[in-house]
C-alpha positions as CSV (number, residue, x, y, z in Angstrom):
1,M,-0.2,0.0,0.0
2,K,1.1,3.6,-0.5
3,L,0.9,6.6,1.3
4,R,1.4,10.1,0.6
5,L,4.3,11.3,2.5
6,D,2.2,14.1,4.3
7,Q,-0.2,11.4,5.5
8,I,2.7,9.9,7.6
9,H,3.2,11.3,11.3
10,N,5.7,11.2,14.0
11,V,8.8,11.4,11.4
12,E,10.9,13.1,13.6
13,P,14.3,11.4,14.4
14,R,15.0,9.7,17.5
15,R,18.6,10.3,16.8
16,E,21.0,11.8,14.3
17,H,20.0,10.2,10.6
18,G,23.6,10.6,9.7
19,D,25.2,10.8,6.3
20,I,22.3,9.4,4.0
21,K,23.9,10.5,0.7
22,G,24.6,6.3,0.2
23,L,21.0,5.5,1.3
24,K,19.6,8.5,-1.4
25,A,21.7,7.0,-4.1
26,S,20.5,3.5,-3.5
27,I,16.9,4.4,-3.4
28,E,17.6,6.4,-6.9
29,D,19.5,3.3,-8.3
30,V,17.2,0.3,-7.1
31,G,14.4,1.6,-5.8
32,L,13.0,1.2,-1.8
33,I,13.8,-1.9,-1.3
34,C,12.2,-2.5,2.1
35,P,9.0,-0.1,2.7
36,L,8.3,2.0,5.7
37,A,6.2,0.9,8.7
38,V,3.3,2.8,9.7
39,D,0.4,2.2,12.2
40,N,-3.2,2.3,11.5
41,N,-3.4,6.1,12.3
42,G,-0.2,6.7,10.1
43,N,2.2,7.1,12.6
44,L,6.0,6.1,11.6
45,L,6.9,3.0,13.2
46,A,10.2,2.2,11.6
47,G,12.3,3.9,8.7
48,R,13.0,7.2,9.5
49,R,16.1,7.2,7.7
50,R,14.4,6.0,4.5
51,Y,11.6,8.4,4.8
52,Q,14.0,11.2,5.4
53,A,15.8,10.0,2.1
54,V,12.7,9.8,-0.3
55,K,12.0,13.1,1.3
56,E,14.8,14.8,0.2
57,L,14.7,12.8,-3.4
58,G,11.4,14.7,-3.7
59,W,8.9,11.6,-3.6
60,T,5.4,12.5,-2.7
61,E,4.2,9.0,-1.8
62,V,5.8,5.8,-0.6
63,E,5.2,2.2,0.0
64,V,4.0,1.2,3.6
65,V,3.5,-1.7,5.7
66,V,0.3,-0.9,8.2
67,L,0.8,-2.8,11.4
68,D,-1.8,-2.9,13.9
69,A,-0.3,-1.2,17.1
70,A,-3.0,0.0,19.2
71,D,-1.1,-0.6,22.3
72,P,1.6,2.3,22.7
73,L,4.2,-0.3,24.7
74,K,3.6,-2.5,21.0
75,A,4.2,0.3,18.7
76,F,7.4,1.6,20.7
77,R,8.8,-2.1,20.7
78,I,8.0,-2.1,16.8
79,A,9.8,1.2,16.4
80,I,13.0,-0.3,17.8
81,D,12.8,-3.7,17.0
82,E,14.2,-2.9,13.4
83,N,17.6,-1.5,15.0
84,L,17.8,-3.8,17.8
85,K,17.4,-7.1,16.6
86,R,18.8,-6.9,13.0
87,K,22.2,-8.0,12.3
88,P,24.6,-6.1,10.5
89,L,26.7,-7.9,7.9
90,T,30.2,-8.9,9.1
91,D,33.2,-8.0,7.0
92,P,33.5,-11.5,5.2
93,E,29.7,-11.3,4.4
94,V,30.3,-8.1,2.8
95,S,33.2,-8.9,1.0
96,A,31.4,-12.2,0.0
97,S,28.5,-9.8,-1.8
98,I,31.0,-7.4,-3.4
99,K,32.8,-10.4,-5.0
100,E,29.5,-12.2,-6.0
101,Y,28.4,-8.5,-7.6
102,D,31.6,-8.7,-9.3
103,D,31.4,-12.3,-10.6
104,L,28.0,-11.9,-11.9
105,K,28.8,-8.5,-13.7
106,R,31.9,-10.2,-15.4
107,K,29.8,-13.3,-16.4
108,L,27.0,-11.0,-17.9
109,E,29.6,-8.5,-19.3
110,G,32.3,-10.3,-20.2
111,S,35.9,-9.8,-18.7
112,A,39.3,-10.0,-19.8
113,R,42.1,-11.3,-17.2
114,Q,44.9,-9.0,-16.7
115,G,47.3,-8.6,-19.5
116,E,45.1,-10.9,-21.8
117,R,44.0,-9.3,-25.2
118,T,40.2,-8.7,-25.0
119,D,37.8,-11.3,-26.6
120,L,37.0,-10.3,-29.9
121,T,33.5,-11.3,-29.6
122,L,33.1,-9.0,-27.2
123,L,34.6,-6.2,-29.1
124,Q,32.3,-7.0,-31.9
125,R,29.1,-6.7,-29.6
126,D,30.6,-3.2,-28.5
127,K,30.9,-4.6,-25.0
128,V,33.6,-3.2,-22.9
129,P,34.9,-6.1,-20.7
130,W,33.8,-5.6,-17.0
131,T,36.4,-4.1,-14.3
132,Q,37.0,-3.8,-10.7
133,A,36.9,-0.1,-11.2
134,Q,33.3,-0.5,-12.7
135,T,32.2,-3.0,-9.9
136,A,33.4,-0.1,-7.5
137,A,31.7,2.8,-9.3
138,D,28.3,0.8,-9.4
139,L,28.7,0.1,-5.6
140,G,29.8,3.2,-4.6
141,I,33.0,2.2,-2.9
142,S,36.6,2.4,-3.9
143,Q,38.4,0.6,-6.1
144,P,40.9,-0.9,-3.2
145,A,37.9,-1.4,-1.5
146,V,36.8,-4.1,-4.2
147,V,40.2,-5.8,-4.5
148,K,40.5,-6.3,-0.9
149,A,36.8,-7.6,-0.5
150,I,37.8,-10.0,-3.5
151,K,40.8,-11.2,-1.6
152,I,38.9,-11.8,1.7
153,A,36.3,-13.8,-0.2
154,T,38.5,-15.6,-2.4
155,A,40.6,-16.7,0.9
156,I,37.3,-17.5,2.7
157,E,36.3,-19.9,-0.5
158,Q,39.5,-21.8,-0.2
159,H,39.5,-21.8,3.7
160,P,36.2,-21.8,5.1
161,D,37.4,-22.0,8.6
162,L,38.5,-18.5,8.0
163,A,34.9,-17.1,7.7
164,G,34.2,-16.1,11.7
165,K,37.4,-14.0,11.4
166,S,36.9,-10.2,10.6
167,G,38.3,-9.1,6.9
168,Q,41.8,-7.7,8.4
169,A,42.4,-10.8,10.2
170,V,41.5,-13.1,6.9
171,L,44.0,-11.5,5.0
172,R,46.5,-12.1,8.2
173,E,45.8,-15.4,8.3
174,Q,45.9,-15.8,4.7
175,K,49.4,-14.5,4.4
176,R,50.5,-16.5,7.3
177,R,49.4,-19.9,5.5
178,G,50.7,-18.8,2.1
179,V,47.5,-19.0,0.4
180,G,48.0,-17.8,-2.9
181,A,51.7,-17.7,-2.6
182,I,53.7,-18.2,-6.1
183,T,55.8,-21.1,-6.0
184,L,58.8,-21.0,-8.0
185,P,60.0,-23.7,-10.4
186,T,62.5,-26.2,-9.0
187,S,63.3,-27.6,-12.1
188,T,66.7,-26.9,-14.2
189,Y,66.2,-25.1,-17.3
190,R,68.5,-24.7,-20.3
191,T,69.7,-20.9,-21.1
192,D,71.1,-19.3,-23.8
193,A,74.7,-19.9,-22.1
194,D,74.1,-23.4,-22.0
195,A,73.5,-23.7,-26.0
196,P,76.1,-25.5,-27.8
């Protein structure tokens, strides 16, 4: 169900909204993923940052879920439940999501490995191979953050026991274990100096 913004009451923030530029950009890009929660009288129960973001974006109406909250204590519980009980993503979960997005875009758009010539069929279709820089731009993060996230996610894929650690701890453990270390050849090779 949709409500006009002027039909929603009790919208004053309980705390500072903080920077909502990222939230606004996300809503502009993919829409409002989670509707606002209001009671039968149109009082906002959950979603004050989302309300502020859509208001600043110039929306006149927004998708809402109406929750029966005749009991004031229940209304307050609903209002704080979203923040108290939700679990933020861990570093490894964020890293896995970034890697998954990058992998999917590369599958859909095509990509060239480092140092490889671009696939001619991609050029013929006027498609530019997908890069980590494009992933960074799409997700609104830096390219080094994408590189780091992919390293973390790859290390966890290779060693699932690292999943419970923070991102930095995963990278330290990866280095300690030598995951992805370059192995030098041990065979004997002939050089030009050895030629007859």
